[in-house]
Every structure is written in C-alpha cells, then in structure tokens.
MDAnalysis code that builds the backbone (N, CA, C; Angstrom):
import MDAnalysis as mda
import numpy as np

u = mda.Universe.empty(522, n_residues=174, atom_resindex=np.repeat(np.arange(174), 3), trajectory=True)
u.add_TopologyAttr("name", ["N", "CA", "C"] * 174)
u.add_TopologyAttr("resid", np.arange(1, 175))
u.add_TopologyAttr("resname", ["TYR", "GLN", "ILE", "GLN", "ASN", "GLY", "GLU", "PHE", "GLU", "VAL", "LEU", "GLY", "ASN", "GLU", "LEU", "GLU", "PHE", "ARG", "LYS", "ARG", "ILE", "ASP", "ASN", "VAL", "GLU", "ILE", "THR", "GLY", "LYS", "ILE", "ASP", "ARG", "LEU", "ASP", "GLY", "LEU", "GLU", "THR", "GLU", "ASN", "GLY", "LYS", "TYR", "ILE", "ARG", "ILE", "ILE", "ASP", "TYR", "LYS", "SER", "SER", "ASP", "LYS", "ASN", "ILE", "ASP", "LEU", "ASN", "GLU", "LEU", "ILE", "SER", "GLY", "THR", "GLN", "ILE", "GLN", "LEU", "ILE", "THR", "TYR", "LEU", "ASP", "SER", "MET", "THR", "LYS", "GLU", "ASN", "GLU", "ALA", "LYS", "PRO", "ALA", "GLY", "MET", "PHE", "TYR", "PHE", "GLY", "LEU", "ILE", "ASP", "PRO", "VAL", "ILE", "LYS", "SER", "SER", "LYS", "GLY", "LYS", "SER", "ASP", "GLU", "GLU", "ILE", "LYS", "GLU", "GLU", "LEU", "LYS", "LYS", "LYS", "PHE", "ARG", "MET", "ASN", "GLY", "MET", "ILE", "LEU", "ALA", "ASP", "ILE", "ASP", "ILE", "ILE", "LYS", "ARG", "MET", "ASP", "LYS", "THR", "LEU", "ASP", "LYS", "GLY", "SER", "SER", "ASN", "SER", "VAL", "PRO", "VAL", "TYR", "LEU", "ASP", "LYS", "ASP", "GLY", "ASN", "ILE", "SER", "LYS", "HIS", "ARG", "SER", "ASN", "VAL", "ILE", "THR", "LYS", "GLU", "GLN", "PHE", "THR", "LYS", "LEU", "GLN", "GLU", "THR", "ALA"])
u.atoms.positions = np.array([
    [0.829, -1.196, 0.000],
    [0.000, 0.000, 0.000],
    [0.873, 1.259, 0.000],
    [1.894, 1.264, 0.868],
    [2.750, 2.445, 0.969],
    [3.531, 2.698, -0.310],
    [4.017, 1.648, -0.931],
    [4.753, 1.800, -2.188],
    [3.796, 2.205, -3.315],
    [2.627, 1.582, -3.365],
    [1.652, 1.883, -4.418],
    [1.158, 3.321, -4.352],
    [0.990, 3.865, -3.148],
    [0.422, 5.200, -2.986],
    [1.462, 6.283, -2.770],
    [2.700, 5.973, -3.086],
    [3.764, 6.959, -2.976],
    [4.670, 6.882, -4.191],
    [5.613, 7.795, -4.237],
    [6.548, 7.833, -5.359],
    [7.916, 7.265, -5.009],
    [8.163, 6.999, -3.738],
    [9.456, 6.438, -3.350],
    [9.561, 5.008, -3.863],
    [10.778, 4.629, -4.249],
    [11.041, 3.277, -4.743],
    [12.029, 2.582, -3.814],
    [11.867, 1.284, -3.686],
    [12.788, 0.504, -2.866],
    [14.135, 0.421, -3.585],
    [15.185, 0.875, -2.907],
    [16.540, 0.818, -3.465],
    [17.290, -0.416, -2.983],
    [16.846, -0.954, -1.860],
    [17.509, -2.144, -1.337],
    [16.856, -2.657, -0.075],
    [17.043, -3.952, 0.176],
    [16.549, -4.609, 1.379],
    [17.708, -5.334, 2.050],
    [17.673, -5.364, 3.377],
    [18.683, -6.067, 4.166],
    [20.107, -5.728, 3.722],
    [20.382, -4.447, 3.653],
    [21.698, -3.966, 3.240],
    [22.668, -3.993, 4.420],
    [23.812, -4.607, 4.198],
    [24.844, -4.655, 5.244],
    [25.324, -3.237, 5.531],
    [25.506, -2.938, 6.808],
    [25.965, -1.618, 7.222],
    [27.206, -1.775, 8.079],
    [28.206, -0.970, 7.797],
    [29.449, -0.994, 8.572],
    [30.016, 0.422, 8.582],
    [30.302, 0.921, 9.772],
    [30.866, 2.267, 9.915],
    [31.865, 2.254, 11.066],
    [33.020, 2.833, 10.831],
    [34.051, 2.904, 11.869],
    [34.147, 4.351, 12.351],
    [34.034, 4.496, 13.669],
    [34.206, 5.798, 14.310],
    [35.307, 5.628, 15.346],
    [36.445, 6.288, 15.107],
    [37.632, 6.119, 15.951],
    [37.969, 4.630, 16.052],
    [37.922, 4.064, 17.246],
    [38.255, 2.650, 17.416],
    [37.019, 1.765, 17.555],
    [35.858, 2.307, 17.244],
    [34.606, 1.563, 17.390],
    [34.034, 1.276, 16.008],
    [33.664, 0.010, 15.797],
    [33.030, -0.346, 14.531],
    [31.557, -0.634, 14.781],
    [30.703, 0.020, 14.013],
    [29.258, -0.177, 14.120],
    [28.824, -1.006, 12.921],
    [28.135, -2.097, 13.187],
    [27.630, -2.939, 12.104],
    [26.139, -3.149, 12.288],
    [25.477, -3.430, 11.205],
    [24.040, -3.679, 11.262],
    [23.503, -4.025, 9.900],
    [22.195, -4.048, 9.826],
    [21.530, -4.362, 8.576],
    [20.373, -3.386, 8.395],
    [20.379, -2.693, 7.268],
    [19.294, -1.767, 6.955],
    [18.178, -2.595, 6.325],
    [17.040, -2.651, 7.008],
    [15.942, -3.488, 6.515],
    [15.450, -3.027, 5.142],
    [15.240, -1.715, 5.007],
    [14.796, -1.222, 3.696],
    [15.278, 0.206, 3.489],
    [15.781, 0.449, 2.290],
    [16.234, 1.770, 1.869],
    [15.391, 2.169, 0.669],
    [14.703, 3.311, 0.787],
    [13.874, 3.822, -0.306],
    [14.452, 5.139, -0.799],
    [14.227, 5.425, -2.069],
    [14.728, 6.664, -2.633],
    [13.755, 7.307, -3.600],
    [13.985, 8.578, -3.835],
    [13.170, 9.355, -4.761],
    [14.059, 10.426, -5.363],
    [13.982, 10.577, -6.677],
    [14.715, 11.639, -7.348],
    [13.715, 12.682, -7.816],
    [13.932, 13.954, -7.413],
    [13.045, 15.048, -7.775],
    [13.855, 16.142, -8.474],
    [13.163, 17.163, -8.890],
    [13.833, 18.307, -9.493],
    [14.696, 19.045, -8.467],
    [14.444, 18.806, -7.170],
    [15.226, 19.428, -6.093],
    [16.326, 18.528, -5.566],
    [16.519, 17.362, -6.189],
    [17.567, 16.446, -5.764],
    [17.032, 15.086, -5.351],
    [17.953, 14.244, -4.858],
    [17.601, 12.893, -4.404],
    [17.229, 12.933, -2.930],
    [16.298, 12.051, -2.554],
    [15.875, 11.904, -1.168],
    [15.937, 10.438, -0.778],
    [16.273, 10.196, 0.483],
    [16.415, 8.840, 1.031],
    [15.537, 8.719, 2.274],
    [14.914, 7.537, 2.432],
    [14.267, 7.224, 3.698],
    [14.687, 5.819, 4.122],
    [14.817, 5.643, 5.424],
    [15.219, 4.377, 6.029],
    [14.000, 3.787, 6.722],
    [13.779, 2.482, 6.530],
    [12.667, 1.800, 7.185],
    [13.221, 0.575, 7.902],
    [12.922, 0.510, 9.195],
    [13.371, -0.611, 10.017],
    [12.134, -1.408, 10.439],
    [12.127, -2.693, 10.113],
    [11.001, -3.556, 10.461],
    [11.110, -3.964, 11.929],
    [9.980, -3.937, 12.625],
    [9.945, -4.296, 14.037],
    [8.829, -5.296, 14.296],
    [9.087, -6.191, 15.250],
    [8.063, -7.165, 15.632],
    [7.272, -6.675, 16.842],
    [7.491, -5.423, 17.223],
    [6.718, -4.804, 18.301],
    [6.465, -3.347, 17.919],
    [5.609, -2.707, 18.674],
    [5.296, -1.304, 18.412],
    [6.465, -0.446, 18.875],
    [7.031, 0.329, 17.986],
    [8.210, 1.141, 18.316],
    [8.069, 2.485, 17.623],
    [8.544, 3.527, 18.285],
    [8.523, 4.854, 17.696],
    [9.838, 5.552, 17.997],
    [10.115, 6.594, 17.250],
    [11.329, 7.373, 17.447],
    [11.032, 8.464, 18.466],
    [11.910, 8.592, 19.434],
    [11.788, 9.603, 20.474],
    [12.868, 10.654, 20.218],
    [12.451, 11.864, 19.918],
    [13.393, 12.940, 19.593],
    [14.382, 13.188, 20.734],
    [13.921, 13.097, 21.986],
    [14.828, 13.292, 23.124],
    [15.907, 12.213, 23.161],
    [15.532, 10.965, 22.833],
    [16.518, 9.882, 22.811],
    [17.498, 10.059, 21.644],
    [17.007, 10.594, 20.522],
    [17.904, 10.886, 19.400],
    [18.946, 11.922, 19.807],
    [18.475, 12.981, 20.425],
    [19.356, 14.081, 20.828],
    [20.369, 13.608, 21.870],
    [19.924, 12.771, 22.814],
    [20.831, 12.297, 23.869],
    [21.754, 11.179, 23.396],
    [21.494, 10.633, 22.204],
    [22.364, 9.606, 21.649],
    [22.034, 8.188, 22.085],
    [20.851, 7.972, 22.654],
    [20.484, 6.623, 23.092],
    [19.640, 5.875, 22.057],
    [19.269, 6.547, 20.990],
    [18.498, 5.917, 19.908],
    [19.140, 6.331, 18.577],
    [20.270, 5.722, 18.252],
    [21.079, 6.205, 17.127],
    [20.992, 5.346, 15.869],
    [20.367, 4.191, 15.942],
    [20.395, 3.259, 14.815],
    [19.925, 3.905, 13.513],
    [18.700, 4.416, 13.485],
    [18.155, 4.921, 12.224],
    [18.848, 6.184, 11.741],
    [19.195, 7.090, 12.646],
    [19.858, 8.320, 12.203],
    [21.266, 8.005, 11.696],
    [21.923, 6.988, 12.267],
    [23.242, 6.573, 11.780],
    [23.118, 6.001, 10.372],
    [22.132, 5.137, 10.170],
    [21.887, 4.582, 8.832],
    [21.561, 5.693, 7.839],
    [20.666, 6.597, 8.246],
    [20.240, 7.676, 7.352],
    [21.414, 8.574, 6.986],
    [22.221, 8.924, 7.970],
    [23.378, 9.778, 7.706],
    [24.315, 9.125, 6.697],
    [24.615, 7.872, 6.918],
    [25.528, 7.156, 6.030],
    [24.966, 7.028, 4.611],
    [23.688, 6.676, 4.504],
    [23.078, 6.454, 3.187],
    [22.876, 7.758, 2.404],
    [22.583, 8.855, 3.107],
    [22.446, 10.129, 2.382],
    [23.797, 10.563, 1.827],
    [24.852, 10.346, 2.593],
    [26.195, 10.706, 2.111],
    [26.618, 9.801, 0.956],
    [26.391, 8.505, 1.109],
    [26.776, 7.543, 0.078],
    [26.024, 7.770, -1.235],
    [24.763, 8.193, -1.137],
    [23.929, 8.388, -2.322],
    [23.807, 9.848, -2.750],
    [24.576, 10.734, -2.069],
    [24.501, 12.173, -2.331],
    [23.041, 12.618, -2.362],
    [22.348, 12.320, -1.264],
    [20.909, 12.571, -1.173],
    [20.585, 13.349, 0.105],
    [19.340, 13.780, 0.180],
    [18.838, 14.501, 1.353],
    [17.973, 13.542, 2.168],
    [17.916, 13.744, 3.490],
    [17.073, 12.879, 4.310],
    [15.589, 13.217, 4.133],
    [14.772, 12.186, 3.915],
    [13.333, 12.387, 3.793],
    [12.594, 11.828, 5.001],
    [13.179, 10.824, 5.642],
    [12.527, 10.262, 6.815],
    [13.211, 9.015, 7.312],
    [12.884, 8.667, 8.535],
    [13.360, 7.423, 9.145],
    [12.187, 6.860, 9.932],
    [11.900, 5.588, 9.668],
    [10.668, 5.009, 10.172],
    [10.851, 3.602, 10.714],
    [9.978, 3.259, 11.658],
    [9.791, 1.880, 12.095],
    [8.486, 1.395, 11.480],
    [8.490, 0.153, 11.028],
    [7.290, -0.440, 10.443],
    [7.004, -1.740, 11.182],
    [5.863, -1.770, 11.879],
    [5.473, -2.943, 12.656],
    [5.012, -4.080, 11.766],
    [5.475, -5.282, 12.079],
    [5.130, -6.456, 11.283],
    [4.109, -7.363, 11.961],
    [3.561, -6.927, 13.063],
    [2.590, -7.752, 13.786],
    [1.205, -7.543, 13.178],
    [0.488, -8.652, 12.976],
    [-0.876, -8.556, 12.458],
    [-1.742, -7.826, 13.480],
    [-2.339, -6.712, 13.079],
    [-3.161, -5.959, 14.032],
    [-4.531, -6.617, 14.226],
    [-5.116, -6.347, 15.380],
    [-6.461, -6.816, 15.671],
    [-7.383, -5.617, 15.542],
    [-8.411, -5.776, 14.755],
    [-9.393, -4.707, 14.569],
    [-10.653, -5.101, 15.332],
    [-11.014, -4.270, 16.311],
    [-12.252, -4.511, 17.045],
    [-13.375, -3.935, 16.213],
    [-14.300, -4.791, 15.867],
    [-15.341, -4.371, 14.954],
    [-16.718, -4.672, 15.536],
    [-17.552, -3.691, 15.446],
    [-18.944, -3.942, 15.803],
    [-19.673, -4.296, 14.509],
    [-20.770, -4.971, 14.674],
    [-21.553, -5.307, 13.479],
    [-21.940, -4.010, 12.793],
    [-21.951, -4.055, 11.503],
    [-22.346, -2.869, 10.758],
    [-21.190, -2.128, 10.127],
    [-19.956, -2.466, 10.492],
    [-18.811, -1.836, 9.836],
    [-18.668, -2.448, 8.453],
    [-18.483, -1.575, 7.489],
    [-18.326, -2.060, 6.125],
    [-16.916, -2.590, 5.922],
    [-16.741, -3.367, 4.869],
    [-15.406, -3.870, 4.528],
    [-14.442, -2.712, 4.287],
    [-14.944, -1.643, 3.690],
    [-14.102, -0.472, 3.406],
    [-13.651, 0.204, 4.703],
    [-14.535, 0.309, 5.698],
    [-14.170, 0.910, 6.983],
    [-13.122, 0.058, 7.698],
    [-13.271, -1.255, 7.623],
    [-12.293, -2.158, 8.232],
    [-10.954, -2.047, 7.513],
    [-10.995, -1.943, 6.184],
    [-9.762, -1.799, 5.401],
    [-9.035, -0.499, 5.774],
    [-9.776, 0.594, 5.974],
    [-9.172, 1.874, 6.358],
    [-8.533, 1.782, 7.748],
    [-9.194, 1.090, 8.675],
    [-8.613, 0.900, 10.008],
    [-7.322, 0.091, 9.933],
    [-7.301, -0.931, 9.083],
    [-6.089, -1.734, 8.911],
    [-4.943, -0.896, 8.364],
    [-5.235, -0.035, 7.397],
    [-4.191, 0.831, 6.835],
    [-3.574, 1.696, 7.932],
    [-4.418, 2.249, 8.798],
    [-3.912, 3.092, 9.881],
    [-3.054, 2.298, 10.850],
    [-3.414, 1.046, 11.086],
    [-2.627, 0.194, 11.991],
    [-1.243, -0.088, 11.402],
    [-1.135, -0.097, 10.072],
    [0.149, -0.370, 9.416],
    [0.908, 0.899, 9.052],
    [0.461, 2.053, 9.536],
    [1.172, 3.308, 9.283],
    [2.555, 3.244, 9.926],
    [3.543, 3.736, 9.219],
    [4.906, 3.754, 9.756],
    [5.005, 4.791, 10.869],
    [5.825, 4.495, 11.870],
    [6.126, 5.430, 12.955],
    [7.523, 5.973, 12.729],
    [7.722, 7.226, 13.080],
    [9.051, 7.784, 12.932],
    [9.023, 9.264, 12.690],
    [10.047, 9.732, 11.991],
    [10.202, 11.157, 11.705],
    [10.276, 11.362, 10.193],
    [9.564, 12.393, 9.738],
    [9.516, 12.711, 8.308],
    [9.915, 14.167, 8.118],
    [10.535, 14.441, 6.995],
    [10.930, 15.803, 6.656],
    [9.684, 16.689, 6.569],
    [9.743, 17.854, 7.208],
    [8.628, 18.805, 7.220],
    [8.583, 19.555, 5.891],
    [8.280, 18.834, 4.840],
    [8.225, 19.376, 3.488],
    [6.984, 18.786, 2.823],
    [6.010, 19.631, 2.551],
    [4.719, 19.152, 2.041],
    [4.880, 18.393, 0.724],
    [5.814, 18.796, -0.107],
    [6.044, 18.093, -1.371],
    [6.517, 16.665, -1.120],
    [7.486, 16.491, -0.224],
    [8.009, 15.153, 0.098],
    [6.922, 14.322, 0.771],
    [6.177, 14.927, 1.677],
    [5.088, 14.209, 2.354],
    [4.090, 13.674, 1.336],
    [3.683, 14.513, 0.399],
    [2.697, 14.081, -0.599],
    [3.289, 13.084, -1.598],
    [4.611, 13.042, -1.709],
    [5.244, 12.025, -2.557],
    [5.351, 10.687, -1.813],
    [5.225, 10.731, -0.481],
    [5.165, 9.484, 0.289],
    [3.730, 8.967, 0.375],
    [2.765, 9.868, 0.276],
    [1.355, 9.482, 0.313],
    [0.584, 10.376, -0.656],
    [0.466, 9.908, -1.891],
    [-0.200, 10.695, -2.942],
    [-1.690, 10.858, -2.685],
    [-2.267, 10.068, -1.787],
    [-3.705, 10.151, -1.515],
    [-4.033, 11.211, -0.470],
    [-3.022, 11.804, 0.150],
    [-3.230, 12.731, 1.264],
    [-3.506, 14.156, 0.783],
    [-4.689, 14.670, 1.116],
    [-5.041, 16.071, 0.870],
    [-5.237, 16.813, 2.182],
    [-5.917, 16.136, 3.106],
    [-6.123, 16.674, 4.451],
    [-6.424, 15.507, 5.374],
    [-6.262, 15.756, 6.657],
    [-6.484, 14.695, 7.630],
    [-5.223, 13.882, 7.850],
    [-5.420, 12.672, 8.371],
    [-4.314, 11.800, 8.747],
    [-3.898, 10.892, 7.593],
    [-2.591, 10.778, 7.388],
    [-2.053, 9.876, 6.372],
    [-2.166, 8.440, 6.855],
    [-2.442, 7.530, 5.925],
    [-2.448, 6.108, 6.249],
    [-1.061, 5.492, 6.111],
    [-0.095, 6.248, 5.605],
    [1.243, 5.718, 5.367],
    [2.294, 6.239, 6.330],
    [2.279, 7.531, 6.583],
    [3.324, 8.179, 7.373],
    [2.702, 8.989, 8.510],
    [3.471, 9.301, 9.555],
    [2.918, 9.996, 10.723],
    [2.728, 11.494, 10.500],
    [1.765, 11.820, 9.623],
    [1.507, 13.218, 9.274],
    [0.006, 13.478, 9.273],
    [-0.343, 14.677, 9.721],
    [-1.727, 15.138, 9.678],
    [-1.733, 16.497, 8.986],
    [-2.570, 16.642, 7.956],
    [-2.730, 17.923, 7.269],
    [-4.050, 18.548, 7.696],
    [-4.011, 19.839, 8.021],
    [-5.238, 20.523, 8.438],
    [-6.161, 20.755, 7.244],
    [-7.300, 21.410, 7.489],
    [-8.309, 21.585, 6.426],
    [-7.796, 22.399, 5.239],
    [-6.738, 23.187, 5.458],
    [-6.137, 23.968, 4.374],
    [-4.988, 23.226, 3.682],
    [-4.705, 21.998, 4.134],
    [-3.639, 21.213, 3.527],
    [-2.258, 21.509, 4.072],
    [-2.191, 22.213, 5.225],
    [-0.908, 22.526, 5.860],
    [-0.566, 21.466, 6.905],
    [0.715, 21.272, 7.152],
    [1.173, 20.295, 8.138],
    [0.794, 20.767, 9.535],
    [0.127, 19.911, 10.277],
    [-0.157, 20.176, 11.680],
    [1.035, 19.677, 12.478],
    [1.847, 20.605, 12.981],
    [3.073, 20.217, 13.688],
    [2.769, 19.480, 14.997],
    [1.608, 19.739, 15.596],
    [1.242, 19.088, 16.858],
    [0.700, 17.675, 16.644],
    [0.235, 17.370, 15.440],
    [-0.347, 16.059, 15.173],
    [0.497, 15.247, 14.195],
    [1.704, 15.730, 13.926],
    [2.601, 15.080, 12.968],
    [3.978, 14.909, 13.587],
    [4.713, 13.904, 13.128],
    [6.101, 13.706, 13.563],
    [7.026, 14.204, 12.461],
    [7.134, 15.533, 12.364],
    [7.948, 16.147, 11.321],
    [9.136, 16.871, 11.941],
    [10.238, 16.884, 11.189],
    [11.383, 17.696, 11.586],
    [11.912, 18.415, 10.348],
    [12.523, 19.533, 10.587],
    [13.022, 20.360, 9.487],
    [14.330, 19.805, 8.940],
    [14.720, 20.319, 7.790],
    [16.001, 19.951, 7.186],
    [17.150, 20.289, 8.138],
    [17.046, 21.436, 8.810],
    [18.078, 21.860, 9.748],
    [18.159, 20.908, 10.950],
    [17.009, 20.455, 11.436],
    [17.002, 19.503, 12.550],
    [17.611, 18.165, 12.133],
    [17.286, 17.716, 10.909],
    [17.910, 16.490, 10.409],
    [19.429, 16.645, 10.368],
    [19.900, 17.791, 9.877],
    [21.338, 18.047, 9.771],
    [21.992, 17.984, 11.147],
    [21.368, 18.620, 12.163],
    [21.937, 18.591, 13.510],
    [21.982, 17.175, 14.065],
    [20.922, 16.396, 13.816],
    [20.903, 15.006, 14.282],
    [21.980, 14.180, 13.590],
    [22.160, 14.420, 12.289],
    [23.178, 13.691, 11.538],
    [24.581, 14.014, 12.047],
    [24.795, 15.244, 12.473],
    [26.099, 15.637, 12.993],
    [26.434, 14.892, 14.280],
    [25.410, 14.497, 15.038],
    [25.646, 13.788, 16.295],
    [25.731, 12.277, 16.075],
    [25.338, 11.806, 14.890],
    [25.313, 10.350, 14.627],
    [26.707, 9.788, 14.496],
])
C-alpha cells in the first residue's frame, strides 16, 4: 500500500551496514532503503522492520540513546549524495481490529491501513510528504505519521515532522 500510494522506490533490502568511528566499529543491517529523485535532488528514507510497536523519540535521538536509524540515514544520504526524507519503524505484527456489526469492509480496510502506518520522523516538506502518500489532501495519512489541516498545511502538533536543519543537527551527532 505504501509503495503503491507513494513515489518512493525501494533501493535495497537487508543492506549490510558498517561504519568505523575512531576505534569503534558499528555494524548492522538496513531493513529497507527507499529513494526518490526530484527536481530538487535525491531523497532517502530508512525503514526498520519491528516485531513490536516502536517509535522514534526525539529526546533519545538528541541524547544519543536511539542512534540506529539516524546513523543509517546519515551514512546512506552521504553515500547516495541525497537529502534525508525520513526514518521510520514499520510494525510487522498482524493488528487486531475490534469491529462492531455494521462496519463495512471499506471501513475495516481503512482501520487496517492506519494500523500499518509507519512510525518515525519525516521531513517537514509538504512536497516530500505528498510524494510518500499521494492520496493525502487533508487529515491523517495512512502511510506516514503526518496530519494535514483543512487547508492542507502540516499540523506540527499532530505530525512527527522535523526540518532539514534539525535532520542536519541530528546527523552531525550520529
């Protein structure tokens, strides 16, 4: 659903990651790397699959206790000469939908989409957001953690967005 309703393409799955910082070597596996080329340049997003509900905590990013995704994103944007578009966790657990009689199949399908929405941080850029979810005009996205108000503007209080400058500062600490 997320790939079908967005413009980002999968660039790779289960990519080996290795980075040396001073005498410490960091290794891992990037579950999914997606990319998009626009008239404003290339964009990268990192997706990490989880078997539990997980979200990115900005305070933990800043304090350096949640560095996995920002480290991957920093490395991949540099390697691909791209800009950061987002870093997300995607839950792989089958959700349970509590349904009362009378819910249509379409209503149940919409609830399922929301349960499979990625958690994380997305670039506060309406163009990039709409390229991740082409169906989004207003309200809550079924793909990414963004809410657009009735005028189509990003609701900063109901969305997990960060600016390009904030991404840059986080990358500097990675």
